N, C-alpha and C positions, 0 to 999 in steps of 0.2 A: 906405866911410865913410857913416854915416847922415846924412841931411839934418837930422835933429832932434838937437840937442846931447845930450839925455838921452832916448833912445827908451824908451817904456814897457816895463816888464818883461813878458815873454811876448808881445810884439808879433808879429803874424802878417802874412804877405805878403797883398797885395791879391788879390781874386778875379780870375780870368781872365774873358775875354769869354764863354766857354762856361759857366763856373760862374755868372756873373750871369744868363745866359739861362735856364739850367736852374732856378736858384733862383727867378727871377721866375715861371716856368711852374708850379713847385710851389706858390708862393703864390697864383697866379691860379686854379689848378684845385682847390686845397684839399687833397685826399688822393688824388693820382693814382697810377696804376700806371705801369710803364715803357711799355706800349703807349699809354696816354693821353698821356704826355710825347712819345713818338715821333710821334704824330699832330699834336701841338701844335708840335713842333720838327722839322718835316719835313726840314730841312737836315742833321740829325744822325742817324747810325745808332743803333739801340738799344744796341749795345755801347759807343759813345762816351758815350751818356747814362748808362749804368751806371758807367763809369769816372768821370765827373764827379760823379755822386751819391755814389760811394765817397769821392771827395776832399772833397765837402761834408760828409759824415758825419764824416770825420777832423777837419775844421775846426769841427765842432759847429754847423753851419748847418741841417742837416736830420737827421731820424731816420727809419729804415725800420722797418717791422713786417712780420711774416709769415715764411714759409720761403723763403730765397734760392734754393732748388732750383727754385722756380716763378717766378723774377724776370721772365723774358721772356714768360710766359703772360698775365699780367694777370688779369682777372676773367672766367672762362669761362662764367658763368651765361648760359643761353640759347643756347649754342653746342653742339649735340648731339654734334659730332665731337670736341670738346675733352674732355680728362680733367676730371672734376668733382672739385674739391679743396675741402676745408673752407674756409669764408670766413675763418677766422682765419689760414690759410696764404697768403692772397693778399697779395703784397708791395705795400705802399703807402708813400708817403713824405709827410712833413709837415715844415713849418719849425719850428724851435725858437724 
């Protein structure tokens, strides 16, 4: 039973603590990659961060750009050993 007598139509559940932390980091960093977020949120593994970002995308809190194939790579510019990918394929996130 809802605590509110007439819950708003389309009401969504509250964000989890991890979702709040990742959303705050995306807002703070501006347009981060997953490695940027992993460095900022050192208590979370990159795979956990990606799962949280997926949930935040479903809740329409963040939007990702780029090619998901490269999601864990980040921006390889300046790293000679890393595969060089086009800048438009670098996966970045921003808040909506």
